[in-house]
MARROKOL-465719 format. One record per residue (C-alpha): residue number from 1; residue in three letters; x, y, z. Coordinates in Angstrom, 3 decimals, decimal comma. Example, Ala and Ser with C-alpha at 12.3 -4.5 7.8 and 13.67 -1.06 7.14 Angstrom:
2
1:ALA:12,300:-4,500:7,800
2:SER:13,670:-1,060:7,140
// end
This chain:
173
1:ASN:-233,938:-68,507:231,791
2:ALA:-234,319:-64,876:230,995
3:VAL:-233,473:-63,071:228,077
4:ARG:-232,008:-59,626:228,643
5:VAL:-232,720:-56,874:225,945
6:LYS:-231,526:-53,365:225,506
7:ASP:-234,400:-51,472:223,929
8:LEU:-237,833:-51,885:222,619
9:ASP:-236,751:-53,207:219,211
10:GLU:-234,804:-56,162:220,807
11:LEU:-237,757:-56,819:222,886
12:PHE:-240,359:-56,939:220,047
13:ASP:-237,702:-59,042:217,898
14:ALA:-237,389:-61,501:220,609
15:LEU:-241,170:-61,628:221,260
16:SER:-241,758:-62,328:217,587
17:LEU:-239,354:-65,136:217,536
18:PHE:-240,228:-66,831:220,753
19:SER:-243,991:-66,712:220,356
20:SER:-243,745:-68,589:217,017
21:MET:-240,642:-70,583:216,514
22:PRO:-239,097:-73,748:218,391
23:VAL:-236,001:-73,176:220,387
24:MET:-232,731:-73,319:218,617
25:GLN:-230,903:-76,660:219,438
26:GLY:-227,517:-75,265:218,678
27:ASP:-225,785:-72,197:217,136
28:GLY:-225,407:-73,276:213,598
29:VAL:-227,528:-70,990:211,037
30:ALA:-227,983:-71,455:207,402
31:VAL:-228,493:-68,355:205,412
32:LEU:-230,421:-68,385:202,225
33:THR:-230,626:-65,368:200,173
34:ASN:-231,226:-64,081:196,542
35:ALA:-228,864:-61,116:197,177
36:GLY:-225,266:-61,988:198,052
37:GLY:-224,575:-58,852:199,911
38:LEU:-227,351:-59,583:202,273
39:GLY:-225,924:-62,933:202,945
40:VAL:-222,614:-61,310:203,731
41:MET:-224,237:-58,929:205,961
42:ALA:-225,933:-61,895:207,966
43:ALA:-222,728:-63,871:208,020
44:ASP:-220,813:-60,919:209,584
45:ALA:-223,676:-60,474:212,025
46:CYS:-223,514:-64,075:213,168
47:GLY:-219,925:-63,600:214,130
48:ASP:-220,937:-60,271:216,063
49:TYR:-223,759:-62,094:217,974
50:GLY:-222,049:-65,466:218,821
51:LEU:-223,743:-67,659:216,285
52:SER:-221,870:-69,743:213,668
53:LEU:-222,677:-70,255:209,975
54:SER:-223,447:-74,064:209,516
55:GLU:-220,773:-76,085:207,963
56:LEU:-222,941:-77,634:205,293
57:GLN:-222,456:-81,352:204,880
58:PRO:-221,171:-82,423:201,498
59:GLU:-224,317:-84,181:200,518
60:THR:-226,166:-80,940:201,296
61:VAL:-223,808:-78,953:199,086
62:HIS:-224,299:-81,672:196,267
63:ARG:-227,915:-81,515:196,354
64:LEU:-228,010:-77,690:196,278
65:GLU:-225,693:-77,806:193,229
66:VAL:-228,015:-80,508:191,405
67:GLU:-231,516:-79,430:192,411
68:VAL:-231,415:-75,522:192,532
69:PRO:-230,676:-74,322:189,075
70:SER:-230,352:-70,614:189,837
71:LEU:-227,592:-71,285:192,490
72:ALA:-224,821:-68,881:192,732
73:SER:-222,953:-70,369:195,704
74:ALA:-223,800:-73,571:197,506
75:THR:-221,627:-72,768:200,530
76:ASN:-223,102:-70,981:203,526
77:PRO:-224,455:-68,292:202,910
78:VAL:-226,503:-69,974:200,009
79:ASP:-226,901:-67,483:197,366
80:ILE:-229,606:-68,406:194,841
81:ARG:-229,229:-65,413:192,779
82:GLY:-231,767:-62,687:191,882
83:ASP:-233,476:-64,768:189,230
84:ALA:-234,364:-67,506:191,533
85:SER:-237,953:-68,801:191,335
86:SER:-240,134:-69,574:194,129
87:GLN:-239,449:-73,437:193,479
88:ASP:-235,681:-72,608:193,907
89:PHE:-236,435:-70,942:197,227
90:ARG:-238,684:-74,130:198,228
91:ASN:-236,019:-76,615:197,175
92:ALA:-233,205:-74,840:198,825
93:LEU:-235,232:-74,476:202,201
94:GLN:-235,986:-78,244:202,158
95:ILE:-232,318:-79,169:201,503
96:LEU:-230,955:-77,109:204,255
97:SER:-233,667:-78,162:206,778
98:GLU:-232,442:-81,681:206,278
99:ASP:-228,745:-80,963:207,174
100:GLU:-227,907:-82,138:210,812
101:GLN:-225,584:-79,076:211,110
102:VAL:-228,406:-76,638:210,500
103:ASN:-230,201:-75,315:213,694
104:ALA:-231,993:-72,362:212,274
105:ILE:-232,579:-70,877:208,795
106:ILE:-232,577:-67,052:207,815
107:GLY:-234,250:-66,300:204,557
108:LEU:-233,167:-62,849:202,997
109:VAL:-235,077:-61,618:200,049
110:SER:-234,381:-58,498:197,976
111:PRO:-236,891:-57,382:195,325
112:VAL:-235,841:-57,938:191,833
113:ASP:-238,128:-58,211:188,679
114:THR:-237,922:-61,874:188,358
115:VAL:-238,818:-63,001:191,939
116:ASP:-242,594:-62,973:193,033
117:MET:-241,929:-61,901:196,666
118:ASP:-245,519:-62,681:197,660
119:GLU:-244,987:-66,222:196,553
120:VAL:-241,643:-66,467:198,580
121:ALA:-243,300:-65,025:201,634
122:LYS:-246,241:-67,779:201,287
123:LEU:-243,701:-70,533:200,804
124:LEU:-241,769:-69,528:203,755
125:GLY:-245,058:-69,552:205,873
126:ASP:-246,103:-72,911:204,628
127:PHE:-242,547:-74,230:205,113
128:ARG:-242,644:-72,896:208,764
129:VAL:-245,469:-75,228:209,668
130:ASN:-243,428:-78,528:209,275
131:CYS:-240,194:-76,929:210,178
132:ASN:-238,532:-78,322:213,392
133:MET:-236,154:-75,141:213,717
134:PRO:-236,467:-71,596:213,895
135:LEU:-237,050:-69,905:210,429
136:VAL:-236,820:-66,098:210,182
137:ALA:-236,961:-63,645:207,397
138:ALA:-235,867:-60,270:206,158
139:PHE:-237,357:-58,756:203,095
140:VAL:-235,059:-55,793:202,465
141:GLY:-236,271:-53,226:199,949
142:GLY:-238,484:-50,613:201,255
143:THR:-242,210:-50,246:200,363
144:GLU:-241,903:-53,031:197,631
145:CYS:-241,663:-55,357:200,668
146:LEU:-244,850:-54,404:202,485
147:SER:-247,129:-56,954:200,883
148:PRO:-244,729:-60,043:201,512
149:ILE:-244,186:-58,693:205,042
150:ARG:-247,770:-58,565:205,681
151:ILE:-248,021:-62,449:204,430
152:LEU:-245,215:-63,394:206,576
153:ARG:-246,927:-61,858:209,561
154:GLU:-250,200:-63,633:208,863
155:LYS:-248,264:-66,915:208,636
156:LYS:-246,407:-66,254:211,940
157:VAL:-243,004:-66,104:210,192
158:PRO:-240,725:-63,563:212,222
159:ASP:-239,616:-60,819:209,885
160:TYR:-236,985:-57,991:210,399
161:PRO:-236,124:-55,164:208,433
162:THR:-232,441:-56,020:208,126
163:PRO:-230,177:-59,213:208,176
164:ASP:-228,391:-57,877:211,290
165:ARG:-231,810:-57,762:213,495
166:ALA:-232,747:-61,283:212,246
167:VAL:-229,328:-62,682:213,431
168:ARG:-229,590:-60,683:216,667
169:ALA:-233,197:-62,214:217,417
170:LEU:-231,818:-65,544:216,841
171:SER:-228,820:-65,025:219,084
172:MET:-231,265:-64,449:222,026
173:MET:-232,315:-68,135:221,773
// end
C-alpha cells in the first residue's frame, strides 16, 4: 500500500510514525492530555481525518477514576489536569493501553509549573518499548518544550508540534 502525502510536512510526519511504531489495527484513538483544550483540538482533528475517539469500556473509565487522582475527565479525551504528576500520566497510559477499543494513543502535554515535562517525555519513551500500538505525542508550548522533544526523539516517540498534525499522521496508517 502507498501513502499519498501533500507536502514535506506530511512526508516527514508519516516517516516518523511508520519508522518507529506498529501499524494501527483499527481507527480508535485515545487522547491523553493535561490541557483540556488540546484534547478538544485532537478530538476535532480525529473527525476531520477519519479517525474516531475510542469509546472507552466502563472498566477503563472506572479504573481511571480510581487510579488517577488528578483526573478531570475519564471520558475520551482523558484530561488529567495541569497538576498531573508523571505517575498520573504513567497510570493513565497503562490503563488506556489495556482497553480493547483503543488502537492508538496520543499524549498531549502543555507546560505548567507542576509538571516535569522531561519526566513525562521519558515515561512516554519507556512506555513505547512495550506498547503494541502507535503512541505519538505533541508537547505544545514553544521553547519550553525543546528539552522534552529532544527526549522523545531519542526514545523514538513520534512528536508533532500540534494535536492536528499528530492526528493527521495517525490517519495515514
